[in-house]
N, CA and C atoms of all chains as a GROMACS GRO file, in nm:
protein
  624
    1UNK      N    1   0.746   2.868   8.561
    1UNK     CA    2   0.835   2.838   8.417
    1UNK      C    3   0.740   2.729   8.419
    2UNK      N    4   0.680   2.780   8.250
    2UNK     CA    5   0.564   2.670   8.195
    2UNK      C    6   0.624   2.533   8.086
    3UNK      N    7   0.568   2.465   8.051
    3UNK     CA    8   0.694   2.387   7.935
    3UNK      C    9   0.691   2.435   7.894
    4UNK      N   10   0.594   2.513   7.831
    4UNK     CA   11   0.558   2.629   7.687
    4UNK      C   12   0.766   2.740   7.731
    5UNK      N   13   0.730   2.820   7.793
    5UNK     CA   14   0.905   2.857   7.875
    5UNK      C   15   1.012   2.728   7.792
    6UNK      N   16   1.034   2.587   7.921
    6UNK     CA   17   1.136   2.494   7.832
    6UNK      C   18   1.166   2.492   7.726
    7UNK      N   19   1.056   2.506   7.644
    7UNK     CA   20   1.001   2.425   7.517
    7UNK      C   21   1.139   2.579   7.366
    8UNK      N   22   1.101   2.707   7.410
    8UNK     CA   23   1.159   2.844   7.373
    8UNK      C   24   1.224   2.886   7.392
    9UNK      N   25   1.297   2.787   7.498
    9UNK     CA   26   1.444   2.806   7.618
    9UNK      C   27   1.549   2.657   7.508
   10UNK      N   28   1.508   2.520   7.496
   10UNK     CA   29   1.516   2.456   7.449
   10UNK      C   30   1.585   2.552   7.307
   11UNK      N   31   1.430   2.608   7.238
   11UNK     CA   32   1.442   2.644   7.089
   11UNK      C   33   1.624   2.758   7.031
   12UNK      N   34   1.592   2.811   7.185
   12UNK     CA   35   1.741   2.908   7.203
   12UNK      C   36   1.877   2.856   7.194
   13UNK      N   37   1.861   2.811   7.238
   13UNK     CA   38   1.988   2.723   7.292
   13UNK      C   39   1.975   2.660   7.189
   14UNK      N   40   1.999   2.562   7.092
   14UNK     CA   41   1.960   2.510   6.974
   14UNK      C   42   1.984   2.635   6.831
   15UNK      N   43   1.871   2.673   6.865
   15UNK     CA   44   1.954   2.874   6.764
   15UNK      C   45   2.130   2.921   6.758
   16UNK      N   46   2.110   2.918   6.862
   16UNK     CA   47   2.300   2.990   6.936
   16UNK      C   48   2.347   2.850   6.850
   17UNK      N   49   2.327   2.785   6.873
   17UNK     CA   50   2.435   2.666   6.834
   17UNK      C   51   2.467   2.634   6.709
   18UNK      N   52   2.333   2.644   6.660
   18UNK     CA   53   2.356   2.699   6.469
   18UNK      C   54   2.463   2.817   6.442
   19UNK      N   55   2.481   2.874   6.537
   19UNK     CA   56   2.526   3.053   6.542
   19UNK      C   57   2.690   3.044   6.490
   20UNK      N   58   2.651   2.941   6.614
   20UNK     CA   59   2.822   2.923   6.637
   20UNK      C   60   2.856   2.835   6.528
   21UNK      N   61   2.782   2.733   6.451
   21UNK     CA   62   2.822   2.657   6.368
   21UNK      C   63   2.841   2.751   6.288
   22UNK      N   64   2.739   2.871   6.172
   22UNK     CA   65   2.803   2.912   6.118
   22UNK      C   66   2.910   3.043   6.138
   23UNK      N   67   2.928   3.045   6.276
   23UNK     CA   68   3.074   3.150   6.227
   23UNK      C   69   3.213   3.070   6.264
   24UNK      N   70   3.198   2.918   6.255
   24UNK     CA   71   3.278   2.861   6.264
   24UNK      C   72   3.314   2.875   6.069
   25UNK      N   73   3.185   2.836   6.011
   25UNK     CA   74   3.156   2.876   5.861
   25UNK      C   75   3.266   2.926   5.807
   26UNK      N   76   3.210   3.068   5.890
   26UNK     CA   77   3.224   3.203   5.820
   26UNK      C   78   3.422   3.268   5.856
   27UNK      N   79   3.477   3.139   5.967
   27UNK     CA   80   3.613   3.186   5.995
   27UNK      C   81   3.686   3.198   5.891
   28UNK      N   82   3.679   2.964   5.949
   28UNK     CA   83   3.752   2.907   5.802
   28UNK      C   84   3.723   2.893   5.683
   29UNK      N   85   3.605   2.931   5.531
   29UNK     CA   86   3.588   2.931   5.483
   29UNK      C   87   3.628   2.960   5.355
   30UNK      N   88   3.722   2.870   5.228
   30UNK     CA   89   3.756   2.806   5.142
   30UNK      C   90   3.746   3.009   5.051
   31UNK      N   91   3.627   3.040   4.976
   31UNK     CA   92   3.678   3.122   4.954
   31UNK      C   93   3.564   3.247   4.958
   32UNK      N   94   3.488   3.335   4.923
   32UNK     CA   95   3.517   3.448   5.034
   32UNK      C   96   3.329   3.433   4.968
   33UNK      N   97   3.311   3.358   4.896
   33UNK     CA   98   3.162   3.334   4.844
   33UNK      C   99   3.032   3.221   4.952
   34UNK      N  100   3.152   3.195   5.077
   34UNK     CA  101   3.171   3.144   5.124
   34UNK      C  102   3.066   3.155   5.282
   35UNK      N  103   3.187   3.268   5.293
   35UNK     CA  104   3.136   3.355   5.392
   35UNK      C  105   3.020   3.461   5.357
   36UNK      N  106   2.975   3.485   5.291
   36UNK     CA  107   2.881   3.536   5.215
   36UNK      C  108   2.789   3.483   5.239
   37UNK      N  109   2.718   3.372   5.186
   37UNK     CA  110   2.612   3.223   5.244
   37UNK      C  111   2.595   3.270   5.377
   38UNK      N  112   2.726   3.221   5.456
   38UNK     CA  113   2.715   3.227   5.582
   38UNK      C  114   2.704   3.353   5.653
   39UNK      N  115   2.672   3.472   5.627
   39UNK     CA  116   2.676   3.569   5.708
   39UNK      C  117   2.479   3.574   5.635
   40UNK      N  118   2.457   3.553   5.510
   40UNK     CA  119   2.340   3.503   5.455
   40UNK      C  120   2.255   3.461   5.653
   41UNK      N  121   2.294   3.341   5.661
   41UNK     CA  122   2.243   3.196   5.693
   41UNK      C  123   2.235   3.254   5.880
   42UNK      N  124   2.333   3.344   5.885
   42UNK     CA  125   2.331   3.358   6.042
   42UNK      C  126   2.251   3.512   6.090
   43UNK      N  127   2.184   3.577   5.949
   43UNK     CA  128   2.091   3.659   5.944
   43UNK      C  129   1.929   3.613   5.954
   44UNK      N  130   1.920   3.480   5.886
   44UNK     CA  131   1.820   3.444   5.901
   44UNK      C  132   1.816   3.319   6.029
   45UNK      N  133   1.922   3.348   6.095
   45UNK     CA  134   1.913   3.274   6.224
   45UNK      C  135   1.895   3.391   6.373
   46UNK      N  136   1.909   3.580   6.314
   46UNK     CA  137   1.931   3.681   6.370
   46UNK      C  138   1.737   3.683   6.298
   47UNK      N  139   1.700   3.694   6.258
   47UNK     CA  140   1.526   3.630   6.207
   47UNK      C  141   1.437   3.566   6.344
   48UNK      N  142   1.490   3.409   6.357
   48UNK     CA  143   1.426   3.413   6.444
   48UNK      C  144   1.447   3.337   6.531
   49UNK      N  145   1.566   3.465   6.540
   49UNK     CA  146   1.545   3.494   6.736
   49UNK      C  147   1.495   3.569   6.827
   50UNK      N  148   1.473   3.656   6.713
   50UNK     CA  149   1.404   3.788   6.719
   50UNK      C  150   1.245   3.743   6.748
   51UNK      N  151   1.236   3.682   6.672
   51UNK     CA  152   1.086   3.617   6.656
   51UNK      C  153   1.134   3.528   6.823
   52UNK      N  154   1.164   3.453   6.858
   52UNK     CA  155   1.153   3.366   6.965
   52UNK      C  156   1.136   3.480   7.013
   53UNK      N  157   1.243   3.560   7.091
   53UNK     CA  158   1.223   3.684   7.172
   53UNK      C  159   1.056   3.761   7.201
   54UNK      N  160   0.991   3.684   7.121
   54UNK     CA  161   0.853   3.797   7.091
   54UNK      C  162   0.785   3.702   7.166
   55UNK      N  163   0.800   3.594   7.117
   55UNK     CA  164   0.728   3.478   7.249
   55UNK      C  165   0.743   3.467   7.394
   56UNK      N  166   0.896   3.481   7.456
   56UNK     CA  167   0.877   3.515   7.530
   56UNK      C  168   0.906   3.650   7.617
   57UNK      N  169   0.841   3.782   7.540
   57UNK     CA  170   0.911   3.910   7.671
   57UNK      C  171   0.768   3.988   7.651
   58UNK      N  172   0.643   3.929   7.505
   58UNK     CA  173   0.572   3.970   7.469
   58UNK      C  174   0.580   4.158   7.407
   59UNK      N  175   0.679   4.138   7.380
   59UNK     CA  176   0.700   4.303   7.360
   59UNK      C  177   0.672   4.241   7.221
   60UNK      N  178   0.581   4.324   7.137
   60UNK     CA  179   0.501   4.309   7.062
   60UNK      C  180   0.616   4.386   6.909
   61UNK      N  181   0.670   4.535   6.961
   61UNK     CA  182   0.748   4.636   6.904
   61UNK      C  183   0.849   4.494   6.748
   62UNK      N  184   0.928   4.411   6.863
   62UNK     CA  185   1.008   4.350   6.769
   62UNK      C  186   1.013   4.300   6.701
   63UNK      N  187   0.868   4.216   6.646
   63UNK     CA  188   0.809   4.214   6.549
   63UNK      C  189   0.830   4.356   6.418
   64UNK      N  190   0.843   4.409   6.435
   64UNK     CA  191   0.913   4.567   6.336
   64UNK      C  192   1.001   4.528   6.315
   65UNK      N  193   1.101   4.496   6.429
   65UNK     CA  194   1.251   4.507   6.395
   65UNK      C  195   1.269   4.331   6.267
   66UNK      N  196   1.204   4.214   6.317
   66UNK     CA  197   1.257   4.159   6.233
   66UNK      C  198   1.190   4.198   6.109
   67UNK      N  199   1.065   4.202   6.050
   67UNK     CA  200   1.051   4.284   5.924
   67UNK      C  201   1.136   4.335   5.850
   68UNK      N  202   1.193   4.503   5.926
   68UNK     CA  203   1.262   4.488   5.865
   68UNK      C  204   1.390   4.451   5.912
   69UNK      N  205   1.463   4.442   5.958
   69UNK     CA  206   1.608   4.318   5.926
   69UNK      C  207   1.583   4.217   5.838
   70UNK      N  208   1.498   4.156   5.789
   70UNK     CA  209   1.400   4.082   5.680
   70UNK      C  210   1.413   4.206   5.582
   71UNK      N  211   1.480   4.318   5.518
   71UNK     CA  212   1.459   4.333   5.364
   71UNK      C  213   1.575   4.417   5.427
   72UNK      N  214   1.664   4.454   5.433
   72UNK     CA  215   1.791   4.489   5.520
   72UNK      C  216   1.923   4.321   5.499
   73UNK      N  217   1.865   4.227   5.580
   73UNK     CA  218   2.034   4.102   5.544
   73UNK      C  219   1.986   4.063   5.393
   74UNK      N  220   1.840   4.146   5.305
   74UNK     CA  221   1.872   4.095   5.205
   74UNK      C  222   1.968   4.175   5.114
   75UNK      N  223   1.974   4.342   5.062
   75UNK     CA  224   2.048   4.471   5.085
   75UNK      C  225   2.185   4.406   5.153
   76UNK      N  226   2.175   4.376   5.188
   76UNK     CA  227   2.359   4.356   5.264
   76UNK      C  228   2.419   4.236   5.163
   77UNK      N  229   2.262   4.090   5.130
   77UNK     CA  230   2.355   4.005   5.010
   77UNK      C  231   2.394   4.094   4.975
   78UNK      N  232   2.242   4.133   4.843
   78UNK     CA  233   2.299   4.225   4.694
   78UNK      C  234   2.407   4.280   4.661
   79UNK      N  235   2.414   4.374   4.829
   79UNK     CA  236   2.490   4.412   4.764
   79UNK      C  237   2.693   4.374   4.757
   80UNK      N  238   2.689   4.298   4.879
   80UNK     CA  239   2.827   4.244   4.857
   80UNK      C  240   2.801   4.056   4.738
   81UNK      N  241   2.725   4.081   4.688
   81UNK     CA  242   2.736   4.039   4.563
   81UNK      C  243   2.756   4.097   4.447
   82UNK      N  244   2.707   4.240   4.470
   82UNK     CA  245   2.727   4.328   4.302
   82UNK      C  246   2.928   4.335   4.371
   83UNK      N  247   2.941   4.348   4.483
   83UNK     CA  248   3.109   4.371   4.461
   83UNK      C  249   3.241   4.289   4.511
   84UNK      N  250   3.106   4.127   4.474
   84UNK     CA  251   3.187   3.986   4.378
   84UNK      C  252   3.257   4.000   4.296
   85UNK      N  253   3.147   4.086   4.145
   85UNK     CA  254   3.130   4.025   4.053
   85UNK      C  255   3.169   4.167   4.052
   86UNK      N  256   3.200   4.299   4.048
   86UNK     CA  257   3.316   4.366   4.007
   86UNK      C  258   3.419   4.427   4.044
   87UNK      N  259   3.487   4.354   4.124
   87UNK     CA  260   3.589   4.396   4.205
   87UNK      C  261   3.728   4.348   4.152
   88UNK      N  262   3.774   4.216   4.002
   88UNK     CA  263   3.843   4.245   3.989
   88UNK      C  264   3.733   4.216   3.829
   89UNK      N  265   3.840   4.381   3.733
   89UNK     CA  266   3.834   4.397   3.575
   89UNK      C  267   3.947   4.392   3.490
   90UNK      N  268  -0.664   3.158   7.616
   90UNK     CA  269  -0.546   3.140   7.550
   90UNK      C  270  -0.602   2.932   7.631
   91UNK      N  271  -0.660   2.882   7.510
   91UNK     CA  272  -0.586   2.734   7.553
   91UNK      C  273  -0.478   2.619   7.539
   92UNK      N  274  -0.533   2.525   7.576
   92UNK     CA  275  -0.391   2.450   7.491
   92UNK      C  276  -0.332   2.468   7.407
   93UNK      N  277  -0.404   2.404   7.322
   93UNK     CA  278  -0.455   2.377   7.149
   93UNK      C  279  -0.338   2.469   7.081
   94UNK      N  280  -0.341   2.543   7.145
   94UNK     CA  281  -0.226   2.644   7.031
   94UNK      C  282  -0.149   2.688   7.093
   95UNK      N  283  -0.104   2.664   7.247
   95UNK     CA  284   0.000   2.637   7.249
   95UNK      C  285   0.126   2.572   7.264
   96UNK      N  286   0.006   2.384   7.261
   96UNK     CA  287   0.011   2.277   7.213
   96UNK      C  288   0.107   2.305   7.030
   97UNK      N  289   0.017   2.361   6.974
   97UNK     CA  290   0.062   2.430   6.813
   97UNK      C  291   0.126   2.433   6.824
   98UNK      N  292   0.145   2.534   6.951
   98UNK     CA  293   0.342   2.661   6.880
   98UNK      C  294   0.401   2.620   6.889
   99UNK      N  295   0.378   2.492   7.011
   99UNK     CA  296   0.514   2.390   7.087
   99UNK      C  297   0.551   2.401   6.965
  100UNK      N  298   0.565   2.306   6.890
  100UNK     CA  299   0.575   2.216   6.768
  100UNK      C  300   0.598   2.209   6.639
  101UNK      N  301   0.550   2.401   6.598
  101UNK     CA  302   0.618   2.435   6.527
  101UNK      C  303   0.766   2.513   6.595
  102UNK      N  304   0.788   2.605   6.694
  102UNK     CA  305   0.814   2.590   6.717
  102UNK      C  306   0.993   2.565   6.683
  103UNK      N  307   0.998   2.421   6.762
  103UNK     CA  308   1.078   2.283   6.811
  103UNK      C  309   1.063   2.262   6.592
  104UNK      N  310   1.030   2.228   6.539
  104UNK     CA  311   1.040   2.205   6.427
  104UNK      C  312   1.088   2.313   6.339
  105UNK      N  313   1.114   2.450   6.354
  105UNK     CA  314   1.176   2.564   6.256
  105UNK      C  315   1.257   2.533   6.355
  106UNK      N  316   1.319   2.539   6.488
  106UNK     CA  317   1.425   2.557   6.540
  106UNK      C  318   1.550   2.462   6.449
  107UNK      N  319   1.410   2.326   6.474
  107UNK     CA  320   1.557   2.182   6.407
  107UNK      C  321   1.606   2.237   6.282
  108UNK      N  322   1.490   2.268   6.233
  108UNK     CA  323   1.534   2.279   6.014
  108UNK      C  324   1.632   2.411   6.068
  109UNK      N  325   1.686   2.471   6.158
  109UNK     CA  326   1.769   2.582   6.095
  109UNK      C  327   1.866   2.516   6.123
  110UNK      N  328   1.853   2.413   6.236
  110UNK     CA  329   2.004   2.306   6.307
  110UNK      C  330   2.101   2.231   6.189
  111UNK      N  331   1.983   2.196   6.118
  111UNK     CA  332   1.995   2.090   6.028
  111UNK      C  333   2.017   2.161   5.860
  112UNK      N  334   2.014   2.321   5.903
  112UNK     CA  335   2.064   2.411   5.791
  112UNK      C  336   2.193   2.418   5.874
  113UNK      N  337   2.298   2.437   5.952
  113UNK     CA  338   2.421   2.423   6.011
  113UNK      C  339   2.508   2.375   6.008
  114UNK      N  340   2.424   2.213   5.996
  114UNK     CA  341   2.475   2.121   5.982
  114UNK      C  342   2.565   2.090   5.850
  115UNK      N  343   2.416   2.148   5.782
  115UNK     CA  344   2.413   2.122   5.610
  115UNK      C  345   2.595   2.214   5.574
  116UNK      N  346   2.579   2.332   5.647
  116UNK     CA  347   2.669   2.442   5.584
  116UNK      C  348   2.807   2.446   5.644
  117UNK      N  349   2.785   2.367   5.721
  117UNK     CA  350   2.940   2.313   5.791
  117UNK      C  351   2.989   2.139   5.703
  118UNK      N  352   2.944   2.042   5.710
  118UNK     CA  353   2.942   1.906   5.639
  118UNK      C  354   2.994   1.864   5.466
  119UNK      N  355   2.932   1.988   5.408
  119UNK     CA  356   2.852   2.009   5.283
  119UNK      C  357   3.016   1.963   5.160
  120UNK      N  358   3.031   1.933   5.118
  120UNK     CA  359   3.176   1.918   4.947
  120UNK      C  360   3.215   2.135   4.949
  121UNK      N  361   3.130   2.144   4.881
  121UNK     CA  362   3.194   2.216   4.802
  121UNK      C  363   3.108   2.356   4.814
  122UNK      N  364   3.089   2.482   4.814
  122UNK     CA  365   3.047   2.574   4.797
  122UNK      C  366   2.859   2.598   4.719
  123UNK      N  367   2.851   2.532   4.584
  123UNK     CA  368   2.738   2.546   4.579
  123UNK      C  369   2.578   2.403   4.663
  124UNK      N  370   2.687   2.330   4.659
  124UNK     CA  371   2.602   2.174   4.793
  124UNK      C  372   2.547   2.309   4.953
  125UNK      N  373   2.692   2.389   5.035
  125UNK     CA  374   2.590   2.449   5.069
  125UNK      C  375   2.504   2.532   5.093
  126UNK      N  376   2.545   2.619   4.978
  126UNK     CA  377   2.460   2.710   4.952
  126UNK      C  378   2.299   2.659   4.916
  127UNK      N  379   2.300   2.573   4.816
  127UNK     CA  380   2.098   2.487   4.842
  127UNK      C  381   2.125   2.503   4.993
  128UNK      N  382   2.194   2.432   5.054
  128UNK     CA  383   2.165   2.385   5.196
  128UNK      C  384   2.135   2.501   5.287
  129UNK      N  385   2.188   2.605   5.297
  129UNK     CA  386   2.152   2.702   5.359
  129UNK      C  387   2.064   2.817   5.307
  130UNK      N  388   1.991   2.899   5.190
  130UNK     CA  389   1.890   2.906   5.142
  130UNK      C  390   1.774   2.791   5.108
  131UNK      N  391   1.703   2.688   5.148
  131UNK     CA  392   1.618   2.619   5.148
  131UNK      C  393   1.578   2.645   5.247
  132UNK      N  394   1.658   2.522   5.371
  132UNK     CA  395   1.626   2.511   5.474
  132UNK      C  396   1.600   2.607   5.621
  133UNK      N  397   1.720   2.741   5.525
  133UNK     CA  398   1.602   2.846   5.619
  133UNK      C  399   1.479   2.922   5.616
  134UNK      N  400   1.473   2.911   5.452
  134UNK     CA  401   1.362   2.957   5.469
  134UNK      C  402   1.265   2.894   5.499
  135UNK      N  403   1.212   2.763   5.510
  135UNK     CA  404   1.184   2.680   5.569
  135UNK      C  405   1.103   2.719   5.747
  136UNK      N  406   1.270   2.748   5.776
  136UNK     CA  407   1.293   2.757   5.910
  136UNK      C  408   1.179   2.853   6.006
  137UNK      N  409   1.217   2.957   5.885
  137UNK     CA  410   1.187   3.067   5.976
  137UNK      C  411   1.004   3.126   5.930
  138UNK      N  412   0.981   3.064   5.835
  138UNK     CA  413   0.794   2.993   5.850
  138UNK      C  414   0.799   2.969   5.941
  139UNK      N  415   0.879   2.922   5.981
  139UNK     CA  416   0.803   2.812   6.049
  139UNK      C  417   0.775   2.825   6.191
  140UNK      N  418   0.861   2.910   6.261
  140UNK     CA  419   0.919   2.966   6.338
  140UNK      C  420   0.756   3.109   6.322
  141UNK      N  421   0.768   3.174   6.246
  141UNK     CA  422   0.714   3.253   6.232
  141UNK      C  423   0.516   3.209   6.216
  142UNK      N  424   0.480   3.125   6.226
  142UNK     CA  425   0.411   3.053   6.220
  142UNK      C  426   0.345   3.014   6.383
  143UNK      N  427   0.429   2.947   6.496
  143UNK     CA  428   0.440   2.956   6.590
  143UNK      C  429   0.403   3.088   6.693
  144UNK      N  430   0.431   3.230   6.586
  144UNK     CA  431   0.382   3.268   6.663
  144UNK      C  432   0.248   3.322   6.655
  145UNK      N  433   0.223   3.340   6.547
  145UNK     CA  434   0.084   3.413   6.495
  145UNK      C  435   0.052   3.305   6.570
  146UNK      N  436   0.027   3.155   6.630
  146UNK     CA  437  -0.058   3.048   6.694
  146UNK      C  438  -0.039   3.125   6.833
  147UNK      N  439   0.084   3.116   6.871
  147UNK     CA  440   0.034   3.114   6.961
  147UNK      C  441  -0.034   3.316   6.994
  148UNK      N  442   0.024   3.412   6.975
  148UNK     CA  443  -0.017   3.578   7.040
  148UNK      C  444  -0.164   3.522   6.980
  149UNK      N  445  -0.256   3.445   6.807
  149UNK     CA  446  -0.368   3.488   6.822
  149UNK      C  447  -0.399   3.622   6.913
  150UNK      N  448  -0.431   3.683   6.720
  150UNK     CA  449  -0.463   3.853   6.706
  150UNK      C  450  -0.474   3.882   6.580
  151UNK      N  451  -0.486   3.988   6.539
  151UNK     CA  452  -0.503   4.025   6.390
  151UNK      C  453  -0.362   4.118   6.380
  152UNK      N  454  -0.319   4.172   6.448
  152UNK     CA  455  -0.231   4.281   6.370
  152UNK      C  456  -0.085   4.200   6.385
  153UNK      N  457  -0.060   4.063   6.512
  153UNK     CA  458   0.104   4.028   6.444
  153UNK      C  459   0.030   3.913   6.352
  154UNK      N  460  -0.099   3.810   6.368
  154UNK     CA  461  -0.066   3.731   6.150
  154UNK      C  462  -0.053   3.855   6.082
  155UNK      N  463  -0.084   3.967   6.045
  155UNK     CA  464  -0.048   4.017   5.880
  155UNK      C  465   0.096   4.095   5.958
  156UNK      N  466   0.129   4.078   6.073
  156UNK     CA  467   0.276   4.095   6.039
  156UNK      C  468   0.320   4.018   5.996
  157UNK      N  469   0.317   3.888   6.033
  157UNK     CA  470   0.389   3.772   6.013
  157UNK      C  471   0.335   3.793   5.883
  158UNK      N  472   0.252   3.810   5.826
  158UNK     CA  473   0.210   3.787   5.710
  158UNK      C  474   0.319   3.830   5.585
  159UNK      N  475   0.338   3.900   5.610
  159UNK     CA  476   0.436   4.043   5.556
  159UNK      C  477   0.598   3.985   5.584
  160UNK      N  478   0.620   3.920   5.741
  160UNK     CA  479   0.752   3.923   5.688
  160UNK      C  480   0.708   3.779   5.624
  161UNK      N  481   0.683   3.613   5.598
  161UNK     CA  482   0.658   3.548   5.528
  161UNK      C  483   0.694   3.565   5.442
  162UNK      N  484   0.656   3.691   5.333
  162UNK     CA  485   0.582   3.677   5.201
  162UNK      C  486   0.794   3.820   5.184
  163UNK      N  487   0.817   3.851   5.303
  163UNK     CA  488   0.960   3.958   5.190
  163UNK      C  489   1.039   3.827   5.226
  164UNK      N  490   1.039   3.764   5.315
  164UNK     CA  491   1.116   3.570   5.337
  164UNK      C  492   1.173   3.525   5.185
  165UNK      N  493   0.980   3.505   5.156
  165UNK     CA  494   0.987   3.424   5.076
  165UNK      C  495   0.947   3.479   4.966
  166UNK      N  496   1.041   3.613   4.923
  166UNK     CA  497   1.110   3.725   4.798
  166UNK      C  498   1.203   3.744   4.814
  167UNK      N  499   1.284   3.750   4.907
  167UNK     CA  500   1.402   3.776   4.878
  167UNK      C  501   1.480   3.684   4.926
  168UNK      N  502   1.483   3.541   5.024
  168UNK     CA  503   1.573   3.476   4.996
  168UNK      C  504   1.614   3.404   4.887
  169UNK      N  505   1.536   3.286   4.822
  169UNK     CA  506   1.537   3.256   4.670
  169UNK      C  507   1.646   3.375   4.616
  170UNK      N  508   1.601   3.509   4.591
  170UNK     CA  509   1.676   3.633   4.514
  170UNK      C  510   1.836   3.603   4.536
  171UNK      N  511   1.850   3.615   4.690
  171UNK     CA  512   2.002   3.600   4.715
  171UNK      C  513   2.069   3.553   4.679
  172UNK      N  514   1.984   3.419   4.684
  172UNK     CA  515   2.043   3.265   4.676
  172UNK      C  516   2.126   3.297   4.460
  173UNK      N  517   2.012   3.308   4.438
  173UNK     CA  518   2.041   3.298   4.273
  173UNK      C  519   2.102   3.455   4.236
  174UNK      N  520   2.146   3.523   4.307
  174UNK     CA  521   2.217   3.655   4.310
  174UNK      C  522   2.402   3.574   4.367
  175UNK      N  523   2.347   3.542   4.463
  175UNK     CA  524   2.504   3.525   4.507
  175UNK      C  525   2.560   3.360   4.458
  176UNK      N  526   2.467   3.272   4.370
  176UNK     CA  527   2.502   3.179   4.273
  176UNK      C  528   2.570   3.178   4.161
  177UNK      N  529   2.562   3.319   4.107
  177UNK     CA  530   2.650   3.372   3.981
  177UNK      C  531   2.740   3.441   3.984
  178UNK      N  532   2.712   3.564   4.141
  178UNK     CA  533   2.873   3.539   4.146
  178UNK      C  534   2.934   3.476   4.066
  179UNK      N  535   2.917   3.414   4.210
  179UNK     CA  536   3.073   3.267   4.243
  179UNK      C  537   3.087   3.208   4.098
  180UNK      N  538   3.007   3.205   3.954
  180UNK     CA  539   3.063   3.203   3.921
  180UNK      C  540   3.126   3.244   3.772
  181UNK      N  541   3.084   3.365   3.839
  181UNK     CA  542   3.134   3.394   3.767
  181UNK      C  543   3.300   3.520   3.834
  182UNK      N  544   3.304   3.442   3.955
  182UNK     CA  545   3.491   3.451   3.993
  182UNK      C  546   3.549   3.342   4.046
  183UNK      N  547   3.499   3.211   3.910
  183UNK     CA  548   3.550   3.078   3.938
  183UNK      C  549   3.564   2.983   4.051
  184UNK      N  550   3.473   3.021   4.163
  184UNK     CA  551   3.458   2.963   4.298
  184UNK      C  552   3.466   2.771   4.208
  185UNK      N  553   3.526   2.696   4.294
  185UNK     CA  554   3.589   2.585   4.230
  185UNK      C  555   3.439   2.468   4.290
  186UNK      N  556   3.469   2.355   4.146
  186UNK     CA  557   3.321   2.226   4.184
  186UNK      C  558   3.391   2.169   4.290
  187UNK      N  559   3.283   2.088   4.333
  187UNK     CA  560   3.321   1.951   4.367
  187UNK      C  561   3.394   1.839   4.279
  188UNK      N  562   3.500   1.782   4.243
  188UNK     CA  563   3.519   1.718   4.207
  188UNK      C  564   3.411   1.600   4.106
  189UNK      N  565   3.347   1.502   4.212
  189UNK     CA  566   3.252   1.457   4.166
  189UNK      C  567   3.142   1.492   4.052
  190UNK      N  568   3.116   1.592   4.027
  190UNK     CA  569   2.954   1.729   4.008
  190UNK      C  570   2.989   1.643   3.843
  191UNK      N  571   2.876   1.682   3.851
  191UNK     CA  572   2.831   1.665   3.696
  191UNK      C  573   2.860   1.775   3.624
  192UNK      N  574   2.910   1.793   3.569
  192UNK     CA  575   2.914   1.959   3.477
  192UNK      C  576   2.925   1.991   3.314
  193UNK      N  577   2.878   1.787   3.320
  193UNK     CA  578   2.818   1.851   3.085
  193UNK      C  579   2.744   1.961   3.036
  194UNK      N  580   2.625   1.938   3.112
  194UNK     CA  581   2.526   2.085   3.055
  194UNK      C  582   2.579   2.180   3.132
  195UNK      N  583   2.666   2.230   3.144
  195UNK     CA  584   2.700   2.372   3.273
  195UNK      C  585   2.790   2.384   3.038
  196UNK      N  586   2.888   2.298   3.065
  196UNK     CA  587   3.040   2.306   2.995
  196UNK      C  588   2.904   2.372   2.866
  197UNK      N  589   2.848   2.275   2.791
  197UNK     CA  590   2.744   2.264   2.670
  197UNK      C  591   2.677   2.443   2.684
  198UNK      N  592   2.654   2.428   2.809
  198UNK     CA  593   2.560   2.584   2.800
  198UNK      C  594   2.749   2.703   2.774
  199UNK      N  595   2.813   2.732   2.855
  199UNK     CA  596   2.935   2.814   2.832
  199UNK      C  597   2.996   2.784   2.648
  200UNK      N  598   2.963   2.710   2.625
  200UNK     CA  599   3.013   2.681   2.474
  200UNK      C  600   2.898   2.741   2.347
  201UNK      N  601   2.792   2.701   2.379
  201UNK     CA  602   2.722   2.784   2.363
  201UNK      C  603   2.715   2.978   2.327
  202UNK      N  604   2.728   3.025   2.472
  202UNK     CA  605   2.765   3.122   2.505
  202UNK      C  606   2.833   3.193   2.386
  203UNK      N  607   2.971   3.161   2.440
  203UNK     CA  608   3.079   3.171   2.386
  203UNK      C  609   3.089   3.158   2.200
  204UNK      N  610   2.990   3.095   2.121
  204UNK     CA  611   2.948   3.119   2.010
  204UNK      C  612   2.899   3.223   2.001
  205UNK      N  613   2.706   3.175   2.056
  205UNK     CA  614   2.659   3.350   2.056
  205UNK      C  615   2.726   3.499   2.005
  206UNK      N  616   2.884   3.442   2.161
  206UNK     CA  617   2.900   3.632   2.157
  206UNK      C  618   3.026   3.583   2.047
  207UNK      N  619   3.055   3.537   1.972
  207UNK     CA  620   3.187   3.531   1.859
  207UNK      C  621   3.092   3.609   1.755
  208UNK      N  622   2.956   3.584   1.696
  208UNK     CA  623   2.882   3.611   1.621
  208UNK      C  624   2.865   3.687   1.612
   0.00000   0.00000   0.00000
């Protein structure tokens, strides 16, 4: 392994630790809007992890996965916000 | 592939993942929902942009450049929009503010909106 691979491994460890911290907020969050923002943050972390995985293994197909996943995550956040607005009438 | 692109790519990837770690600490430590939301959206957008710039420098390839520009464009377009919609929904369902928040302008705007609705 070269020095660059070690730096990428350090980045992956940092992102995994961040996902764990966001999961803590996702579990104990006082309101449902907190859980929604934690979900949005975890989707951003997954995009970062996908791009670093592409740099590890040179499988360029996962760039397309990251491109589509950014749009899907936006759709999920919008639909959950729609549910929050319309849940009690 | 020379050494300079590797150095630039390593610096950008480390900066990006550090920025995303800072946003996780902000999500964990800030006092109320609205400050947590501001910490989440701005920092995570910047972190994703830095990591994608690191990948573009690493591969040095026109295909990766175009796809990376696409991801950057969609992230810059969708992440602030999602934050705006989530904050609007949270105000709608009355998520409580922090007790030190200065709410004077917000309540004045609420009064004006109610007056306009009554007319």
